[in-house]
GURO-525115 format. One record per residue (C-alpha): x, y, z; residue in one letter. Coordinates in steps of 0.001 Angstrom, whole numbers, plus 500000, padded with zeros to 6 digits. Layout:
XYZa ...
This chain:
852082967141371098m 850539969273368392i 848701972236369838k 844905972253369776n 843466974117366776i 839952975363367447q 837590974972364514l 834290976362365722s 831866978056363350t 832649981380364997t 836366980965364354a 835761979906360787m 833828983090360060l 836292985386361766g 838530986124358801g 838030987906355489l 835144986439353510t 835594986694349757l 832581986511347420f 833686986195343824m 830676984792342000g 828578986740339525c 829689990215338525a 827834992961340370g 826811990681343209q 825548992633346226s 825843991817349914a 822156990760349868e 822938988226347138e 825644986317348957q 826334982859347595t 825520979660349469h 829228978805349485f 831603981144351277q 835386981136351628i 837141982823354525v 840900983365354277e 842776984050357469n 846484984235356625a 847432985133360206a 845977981827361414e 847264979945358341k 843873978731357202r 841145979061354591v 837632978081355726d 834842976802353476i 831223977084354625t 827790976415353086v 824966978702354227d 827154979645357157g 827724976026358250e 831284974589358262p 832298972210355461f 836086971996355882t 839227974111356192s 842548974207354353y 845101974591357160i 848886974798357130y 850291975238360649p 854036974687360764q 853805971696363106e 851813969588360605l 854681969294358063m 852111969566355247k 848881971442354438p 845686969437354941v 841910969725354706l 840639969401358272y 838120968429359472p 835669966994356922l 831954967223357786r 828690965849356417t 825807968167355543t 824498967528359072k 827780968730360551g 829001965292361598t 832777964900361680l 833986962049359447v 837686962632360165t 839585961825363368r 840120964728365774g 843462963687367312w 846064965166367497p 844600968628366783l 841261968344368576d 841056964987370409p 837707963279370998r 836932960559373567p 837598956989372445g 839866957844369510e 843105956097368653r 846251958153369262i 848564956603366674d 850182957947363495h 850271961701364333p 850891962446360642h 847357961219359809h 845400964486359974v 842221965168357998g 842741964741354245m 846161965155352657w 848315964445349586f 851954963321349800n 854265960343349380y 856647958114351320g 859745958117349062d 860677961191347037v 864380961093346168n 864782958911349246g 862944961326351570l 859806960325353470d 857179963045353158f 854290960835354300w 855417959984357838n 856941963306358864n 855558964790362085s 856649966363365350t 857011962796366687a 860094962134364527i 863265962423366640p 865553965275365650e 868422962881364882e 866251961172362237k 864851964310360595k 867385964173357752d 865372961328356238g 862111963265355998y 860649965943353738g 858200968765354429t 855496970285352208i 855369974059352686k 852390976243351829h 853502979023349466v 850402980961348417s 846639981066347970v 846282981644344227d 842504981684343734e 839390981865345878i 836037981733344125h 832638981194345734a 829364980494343917e 825925979155344818d 826735975554343914d 830476975309344509k 833643976939345788a 837116976817344271t 840421977096346097l 843778977026344292s 847014976910346264v 850756976498345693s 853157974446347810m 856817973394347761d 858069969909348614w 861299970559350505q 864169968460351776g 865482968824355351p 867967971463354166d 865140973619352738g 865884972787349081t 862681972530347031s 862404969348344952l 858862969789343655l 856424972607343075s 852795971679343728e 849740973447342305k 846473972102343706t 842911973140342968t 840087971995345224y 836470972261344079v 833954971949346915f 830327971219346062s 827091970074347654q 823929968570346211e 821191967516348590g 822796965509351400d 826009964833349488q 829157966921349691r 832086966480347313a 835707967585347049i 837422967316343662a 841211967483343845l 843486968371340909n 847181968309341850t 850093969030339506t 853624968244340672l 856571969764338793t 860187968708339300a 862365971773339773l 866161971838339317d 866772968102339479q 865195964803338488d 862745963475341060v 862136959784341737s 859048958355343435f 860305954880344292r 857636952253344934d 856425952762348500n 853188951817350253k 852875955252351902e 850807957426349565g 849200959248347866l 845859960818348813i 844846959946352368g 842040960487354871i 842139959500358560r 838563958701359456v 836514959034362641a 836574956115365079r 833016955053364153e 834030954504360515l 836915952189361378e 836583948419361183h 835970946825364595p 839405945958366013s 840087942415367207d 843757942725368154t 846427945396368684p 848796945849365741e 852207947366365006k 853062949183361761f 856584950152360696t 857420952968358276d 860142952888355599a 862659954259358117n 862028951474360615g 859992953556363069i 857179951456364540a 853741952695365606t 851501950715367947e 847786950597367046v 845949949477370161a 842730947484370384q 839926949737371625l 836306949446372695n 834352948627369528n 831042950105370660e 829595952153367770g 832421951113365410v 830923949758362180n 832873950885359120g 833270948659356061k 835286949209352877y 833640948176349593i 835605948381346326s 834517948662342701s 835853945125342236e 833504943630344821g 836064943281347624l 835057944166351159q 836674944908354498g 840402944386354987d 840686942548351654s 840490945949349903v 844039946744351105w 846722946239348456g 844256945644345602k 843462947706342529r 840057949371342143a 838644952475340470k 836856953495343668w 836349952483347282v 833241953246349342n 833678953349353129l 830237952814354653t 829186953175358262g 826990954954360745q 827809957707363219i 825062957944365789g 821832957668363812e 823398958983360591e 824299956522357793p 827389957763355925i 829269956830352763s 832779958247352381l 834054957554348855v 837328958159347028i 837115958061343219l 840222957489341107d 840475959138337645h 841237957275334434t 843891959850333493a 845977959186336605n 849354957457336451t 848926953864337623g 845141953740337094y 843329951870338513p 845018952722341772t 846062950380344531y 844411951047347903w 846309951651351130h 843083951296353156a 843509950028356706r 840809948906359107g 842189951176361875y 841083954268359942g 843612955112357227l 841750955458353907f 844233956089351082a 844677955575347336a 848244954951346133n 848980954283342432p 852759954630342890l 853499951784345324g 853000948970342851q 855928946775343912k 854813946920347540e 851205946026346834f 851805943401344147s 854468941607346223e 857049942303343555g 855010941257340515k 854859944859339243e 857282947759339520t 856650951389338642l 859390953559340255d 857807956659338748f 860178959498337800k 860008963123336691l 862872964753334838g 863817968289335847a 861051970583334580g 858588967750333942e 855113967616335509s 852470965058336411v 848834965642337390t 846666963543339706f 842883963855339986k 840662962450342706y 837163963111344010k 835888962521347529v 832170962073348245l 830708962567351725i 827155961230351600n 824771961570354548s 821479959801355249g 821997956633353246n 824733954246352191l 825571954668348508l 825013951591346347s 827591950274343889d 825432951590341052q 825307955077342559e 829080955153343057v 829659953816339535n 827489956628338148t 829499959196340119a 832735957597338912f 831643957660335251d 830742961352335533t 834076962178337174f 836111960026334754a 834566961825331791s 835522965243333161s 838554966967331673t 839097969678334309n 
């Protein structure tokens, strides 16, 4: 079991807060956004007016850095708590689904997506780990905060296959929060193959309330043949629904291409839209969606053979020294469900951006 990681406001403000906005800024002119780096606890915390937004965390037992948890402007958690901070009524499946992450299920034959402490030691040679290397930039302003980090994608013997440079831009306007993600992967000393695989690429494991109501228990098997049971639970308060840019809804979104997907629902009395926007510059655009009713919300442009039932094949590759960049934006909207027109406007703005 992964140890509990406390994420209270007090803990989030307990590290070193860095203000790096306008030159000459005084303590009385602190920005709305703040970033707190706490290397000893392997975390960087992002707050707005002292209220938690999310944290970049990289404890060793996660096998990858993640953003966890994600909150609305009202402080409502839109990501699942388990296994780090369990909440009543949650599913306890897929321990590798934590917060928001970026990785893939087949990199030179290694599964980075499914790796967790639940993998038996005798099977670990088939899995890869993403290691945090450094915090490269922290910059806080009134309207946004920027975090740039470096990571290494490593095989079970510790050999690094890929270098990752990711920049997150956190912003808030009214009752909408946003996270823009810009990730560049560079192959190091050898060619790197991303064989078509359904497990990828950017993922979020959502709160129980944002799942689809569950009618039956299900079993899902990863590329290494390890099965995970997803039990049927009490559906009280569970009301999530996927809506894609192509007009598909619910479970029909899975395995289809779309430029965005809007997960709508209500937690308590709070209507919420959780949106992932693809970018036109991404390999495989428009992406396929690995979006499951049990709470996995993921965009995967690299698993084309899996999703098209063999009609398309990508098998994306990087030669040694070559790089590829992926861009996504996540919207967390509170107070109303975003319309297709509103999401299309947000998509057009993001697609036209060059950063």
